[in-house]
N, C-alpha and C positions, 0 to 999 in steps of 0.2 A: 864647306863641310856642314855648317849650320843649315843651309838650304836642303842639303841631302837628308840630314837628320829630320828636319821638319816634315819633309815629304814622306819619310818612312813612318814617322809618328802618326801622321794623318791617315796613312793607309792602315795602320793598326788601331786607329781610333783611340789614341793615347794623347792626353792633353798635359803638357808640361809648361813651366814658366821659362822665360828667357834665361834666367839664372841657371836653371837645371840643364837647359840645352847647352849653355856655355860650359858647365862643368863636365857634361858628357863628352863634348868635343875636346875639351881640355885634357880629359883622361886619355882619349884616343891619341892626341898629339904626344903626350908623355909616353904612352905605350909604344908608339911608333919610334920615338926618339931613343928610348932605352933599349928597344928590341935589337937595335944594331949591335950593341955590345953584350947584352944580357941574354939574348935569344929566349924571350919570354913567351912568344907565340909564333906558330908557323904562318900565321896570316900577316903578310907584309904590307898590303895596300890599306891605307887608312879608310878609304871608302868601303872596302870589304869588312873592315873591323866594325864599322857602324852596323852592318847587317849581322855578321856572324858572332860578334861579341856584345855590342850594346843592345840591339833589339832582341837578340836571342836570350839575353838576361832579363830585360825588364818586362817582357810579356808574362813572366811568372808572378809579378808583384800582386795582382789582384787575388791570387789564391793563397797568399801567405797570411796566416793568422797569428797575431801576437805582436810583440814589440822588441823582443830580444832574440837575435838570430846568430847562428854561427855558420860560416861558409867554410866547409872542411875541404882541404886540398885546394885552396883558393887559387893557386898559381899566381898569375899577375893581377888577381882581384876579380875573378869572374866566377859566379855572377855578383859577388858581394858589393863591389864598388858601384856599378850601375844601379843596383837595387838600393844602396844607401843614398844615392843621389835622388832617386825618384820617391823614396820614402824617408824623408829627413827626420821624421818623428820617431823612427825605430833605430835600434842600435845593432851594428853588425860586427861581430868578431871575425877577423879574416885569418884563418889558420893555415900555415904551410910549414913544411919541415926545411925548406931551402932558404938560406939566409939572403941570397941575392933577390929573391922575390919579395921578402919582407922589407929589405932596404928600398926597393922600388916603391912598395906600397906606403912606406913612411914618407917618401918624397911626394907621392900622390896626395897623401893626407895633408902635408904641409902646403903644397902649391895650390890645391883646390879648396883648402880650408874646410876639410871634412871632419867635423867634430863628432860624428856618429859612427866612425869606424875605429877598430882597434886591431892593427896588424900584430900577429903573434907568431913567433917561430917555435914550433913544437910538433912532435908526432902526436897524432890525435888520440892514440890509446893511452897516453900518459897525461893528457891535458885535463885538469880538473874543471868540472862544470860547476862553478860556484859564483853566483847562483846558477841553477840549471836554465836551459834555453827553451823558448817557445817553439823554435823551429831549427832543425838541423838540415842545412842545404848542401847539396853537392852536385857538381856538374861533371865531375871527372872520374868518379869511382868505377872500377871495373865491373862490379856487380852489386846488386842490392844486398846480397848476403854479406859481402865484405863491408859495405857501408854500415849495416846494422850491427855486425859483430865488433867493429872497431869503434863505433859511435854510440853504442847502446846506453852509455852512462851520461850522455849529454842533455837529452831533453828532460824538461820538468814534468810535473804531473799531467799537464794538458798539452805537452809538447808533441810535435809531429816531425816526421822525416819527409823531406822534399827532394826527390831525385830527378834531375833533368836528364832526359833520355832522348834518343833518336826514335827508332821504331819501338813499339810497345814490347818490352821484354817479358812476354807472357810466361816463358819458362822460369824466369827469375821470380816473378810474382807467385807462380804456383808452388815454388820451392822456398817460400819465406821460412826462416827459422822459427822455432817455437817462441811464443811471447810477442809476436808481431802479427798484425792483420793489415790487409790491403784496404785502404780507405776509399781511394778513387784514382782514376787515371784521367788526366785532362789533355785533350789535343790542343797544342799550341800553334797559333798561326803567326809566322814571322815573315813579314813582307820581304820579297826578293831572295828568300833563302830556299835553296834546293834541299829536298829530302824532308822527312817527317821529324816533328819535334813533339815530345810528350812530357808531361809532369806526372810522376808517380808519387802519390802521397801515402805514407805508411803510418799506422798508429801503433804505439806500444800497447800491449794487452790491457793495461790498467785504464787507458783512454778508451779503448774499444768497448769496454763494458759499459761506459757511461755515455757513449756517443752512438746513438741509434740513427743519426742523421745521414 
């Protein structure tokens, strides 16, 4: 599995340490093992998990600004766990409402010795952002509108929303609620993954005013 991951990383022009590669493959092994009982992901093949979960998550890392992030609706830890492994100096709160997912993530935290993740069981709309976050990340929300309405209280003064999407959701971008502006959309290249991937970055209004970049 390390060889497969190394080939994917090379294709994506991403350089990681041996320790990071071991942690990423260790996470896939845990996900595969726990999936049989907990049904954490519809992807059953560990080799496919490397493409559809690991690579699909870490290609976002260069576009994240700041050091405190929250992965909302993290599920089995996606994209939060792979991102925490490739950016060890940052901290990731992994939020999900289902206890079985948080139990799995606490086991991941323990076995992989990840000191920069904090798995939390909570519904996002009642979770207090204290202190606020530099980035609010989601890979699984139904729409940008839902993400912003439920997570509007989470980012700090310079915080941004990062939504991982398939095709560009132009209709959702055009219909952003008041108080939010579209910062940019980035086309993501994931080796061996079929279909399009994009990162949509949204600014709260207070950031938009001071961010002419």
